[in-house]
N, C-alpha and C positions, 0 to 999 in steps of 0.2 A: 504494499499500500504505500503510495507516494503523494498523490494530488488530493488535497482536501478542500472542499467548499465549506466555509464556516459563516453561518447566518447569525447575525447579532440583532436582537430585538430592541425595539424603542424603549421598553420599560427598563432595560438594563443600562441604556446610555443617556437617557434624557427624561425630563418631566416638564409638564407645562409650567409648574411653579418655579423650579430651579434651573431650567434650561439643560445644557449639557453637563453630565456627570463626568468631568474630565479625569477625576481620580480613578473611577472604575474603567474608563476608556483606556487610561494609561496602563492599568493592571492587565487588561485584555491584550493590549499591544505587546506587553512583556511576555505573556504567555504564548502568543502566536510566534513572537521572534524566537523564543526558545525552541519551538518545534521546527521552525524554519532552519535554525542552526544545526538541527539534527538530520537535515536532509529532505524534509517535507516541503512540498509546494503548497502555498495557501492562497485561496481566492476568498475574499471577504464579500459577503452580501449584507449591507448594513442599512438598517432602518435608523430613524432618529432625526432626519432632516427637518420634517414638519415640527416634531416636538421641540427641537432645538430653537426653531423660529418663533414658536408661540410666545415665549417669554419676552422676546424683543418686540413683539407686537402687542404685548400687554394682555394676552389671552390665557384663560386658564384651562381651557379644554379645546379639543380639535373642533374647528368650525365645520358647519355642514356646507357652507357656500364654497363651491370648487375654486372660485377665483381667490378667496382668502386662503384656502389650503395651498394654492400654488404660490401665493406671495409668501406664506410661512416657509415653504419648501425652499424658495429662492433665497430667503434670508438665512435659513438654517443650514443649507447645504455647504455654504462657504465656511461656516463655523465648524461643521462636522468634519470636513476634509482637513481644515487647518489643524484640528485636534489630532487627527490620524497622522498627519504630516509630522507633527511635533513629537507625538507618542513614539512612532517607529524610528524617528531620527535619533532618539535617545539609545536605541539598540542597533544603530547603523544600518537601518533598513530604509528602502524607498518604496513609495506607494504611487499608484496611478488611479485617477478617478475615471470610472466608466459609467455613463448614464444610459439606460436603456428604456425603451418603450415597447409595447406589444408589437408595434410595426417592425421594430428591429428583429423580432423573432419570427413573425409571420412571413416577412419577405426573405426568400431563400438566399439572395445575394447578400443582403445585409446581415443575415444570420451567419453565413460563411465569413464575412468580413469581421464580424464581432469575434468569431472563433479564432481567426487568424491573429487578430489584435491581442487577444488574451494570451494565446500561446506564445507570441512574441515577447510580451511583457514578462511571462514566467521564465522564458529562456534567458532573460537578462537579470533574473533574480529579483524582479520587481513585484510587489504585492498589489494585485488589482483590488480596488474597493469599488463595488458595484452597488448602485441604487437605481430605483425606478426614476425616470426623468420627470419628477412630479411638477416642476414649474410649467411644463408644456403638455403634460398628459391630461386627457379627459377620460370620462368614464368609459367611452367606447374602446380606448386603447390601453386602459390600465390593466395591470395584472391582477389587481384586487388587493394583494398584500405581498410583502416581500418573502413570505414563506413559499408562495407559489413561484416567485421569481428565482429563489435559491434553488428550487428543484429543477427548474429550466436551465439554470446556469450549470447545475451539477451534470446534467446530460450534455450541455453544450461543450464543456471542457473535458468531458469523459473522466469525471472525478472518481476516485476510489472510495470516498465516503463523503456523505453530507452530515455535517454536525450543526444542529440548530441549538444555539444558546438561548435559554428562556429564563423567565424570572421564577420558575419552579424547577424542582429536581428532575422532572420527567413526566410521563403519563401515569396518573394515579387511577385507582379503581373508582374513585369518586372525587368530588372537589377536595383538594388537599387541605382546605380550611377545617374539614371534618376530622376528628381525632382518630376515627377508624379507617381513614383513607390509607391505602397501601400502594407503594410504588410498584409499577409493573416493570420487572426487569428486562423482559424481552418479548417481542411479538413476532410470531411466525407468519401471520397473514392478517391484513387489515380488512375487516369485513364490516359492512354497514350495520349489521344487527348487534354487534358487540363493541368492537374497538371504536368505530366512528360515533356510536351512541354515547360511549363513556366520555368521549372528548368534546361532546356538544357544549356550546356556550359562546358568549361574545367576549371580545377583547376589552382592553381598558379604554380610558378617555383619550389616550395618546396613540394607541396602536390600533391597526385595522384588523389584525388577526387575533386569534386565541389559540387554545390547544386544538380546537377542531381544525383550523387552517394548517396547523403544524402536522396533524395527522394526515390530512389530505396531501400535503407536500411530501410527507414520507411515503405515502402510497404511490404517488407519481415517481418518486426517485427510486423506490424498490422495484417498480415495474421496469425501470431502465436497467435494473440489475445492480443498483448502487445501494449499499447498506446505509442506514440512517441512524443517528443517535440524537435524542432530545435530552439535553442536560442543563444543569444550572449555569448561568453566565455571571453569577454574583459571587462566585467563590474562585479564588486564585489557585492555580496549580492543577485543576482538574483536567485540562486539556492534555497535559503531558502524562498524567496518571491513566487517562483513557488509552492513549497510545502506547503505554507500558503494559497494557492488557488488563487493567483493573476494570471491574464491572461498575460503570457509572451511568446514571440516567436510565433511559429506556432505549434499548437496541431493537431496531426493526430489521428483520432478516430480509435480504434481497431475493428477487426471483432468480432462479438458477440460470435462465437464458437471458442474456443481456441484449437489450435493443441496440441496433445500430444507431449512430447519430442521426442519420436521415429518418429512420422510422420513429425515433423519439421526437423529432421535430414534427412529424406528421401527427403523432398521437397527441402531443401536448402543446406544441408551439402554434398550431393552427386552429382556428375556429371553424366549425362546420358551417357551410353555406346552405345545406339542405340534407335531405335523407333519401335513401332508397330502401324499400321494403322487400324482403327476400322470401322465397318459399323455402320449405324445410330442406330440400336437396341443396339449394345454394348455401344455406347456413352451414350444413355439414361440410360441404366442399371447402368453405373458408376456414372454419374452425378446427376441423380434425384432419383434413386432407392437404392443407397448405396450397390450395389452388387459387387461381384468379377469379374475379367475378365476371361472369358472362351475362349478356342481356336475357338469356333464356330463364334466368333465375329470379328476375325482378318482376314484382307484381304491382308496385305502387311507387309514385314519385312524390316527394314533399319539398316545397321551396323552389327557388329559381337560382341556378348556379351555372357557371361557364366551365369550359375545358380547363383543367388544371386546378380547379377549386377542391377543397377538402369537403367530403360528404360522409355522413354516418350511414352505416349499413345496419338495418334494424330487422329483427325477426318479425313474423306475422303479428305476434303478440305485442310488439312495440318495444322489445329489449334491444338495447344497443350491443351489437356483437363485433363490430369492426369500424375502421375509419380509413379512408384512403383518398388518393388523388384521382379524380375522374378524367377519362379520356374523351367524354362526351358531355355536352350541356344537358340541362334538364329537359329542354325542348327536344333534343335528339333522343334522349332515353325514353321520353314519353311515346315516341313513335316505334322504338325498336324493343321495348320491354316484352318479355315473353317470347321473343323470336330467337331463332338459331343465328349463329354468327355468319352463316352463309347467306343470310337474308338481309344483313345490315346495308350493303351497298345498293341492293335493289330498292330498299325502302327509303334511304336517305340520298341516294345518288352518289355517295362517296363512302369511304370506310377509313377511319384513322387507325383503328386497331380491332382485333377480334375481341379484346377484353374491354369491359367498361372500366374496371380497375384492375390493373396488373398486380400480381402478388408482391412484386418488388416495391410497390407504392401503397401497400395495404398493411395495416396493423390490426391484429385481432385484440380486442379490449375486453 
């Protein structure tokens, strides 16, 4: 294990009342510097810009107005990066700021450019500090919270582990405020009925996520084949202890089969523009036989999409079973659904491909 993505939450770094907690941030930079000195590569996904800016604006909680959020982020981002710059400089480390929006992930060229930039920074021994570009992001292009962004970054840089630093020790059997709450040491599989249900709840006045968003991020990263640890970010030395093999926080076991970077991008970087509903034969072909999606297996279309858009593949019952990049528009598929591949050219007057979605561009979910 070499490359780590470390997500640092707002509650650890800042508060609306006090602004940036520079003492805690300095302790975290020390811990990360220590593991970098041991040969690890670290990529930081940091929250805290909006929270850091609230105090300067004289606000006590995160505003609902998006323009005010963006203003707080613009003010706080410079303070946050300056604190990282100073903190790591004390340990002879250099940092680089990387701001991302959803558009940077959904656009394949920008996704690859971001990947190349991050790999170049790491090759020079520089620690990237990534945040969502809040001053320009709007609801349509926001990740939702930095836990989701951290999972996407883990896939982007092909990380060996995602470590989420939280204001609690990890995932508990119930709200850790209860005396009988127990820390869950490891999770083999994240399921909606138990693990996601346990993690339900909202975040704080300064963060957009909570334990639920962290578990969803863990599910995404483990589906990439990347192990995840949720642990406390309020205690010094834990990061080194974890990498020494100590059991700390909650460990989420990765899937055995690791998604390629491209398929991870399709599965989690793109938003579906529509859906195609499949018969039982097509569902089986995709899920158990590793085959491409042919027009003969499609029974219904939903939404409007163009060639190259991401679409969800649904069972007759409405369960999402796959996602992929379509070779045909919704208008074309409406005409060729249920037909054999040999009939495509006759119906449309042309044929891009035998497959509506080729298996190389399809991810079973």
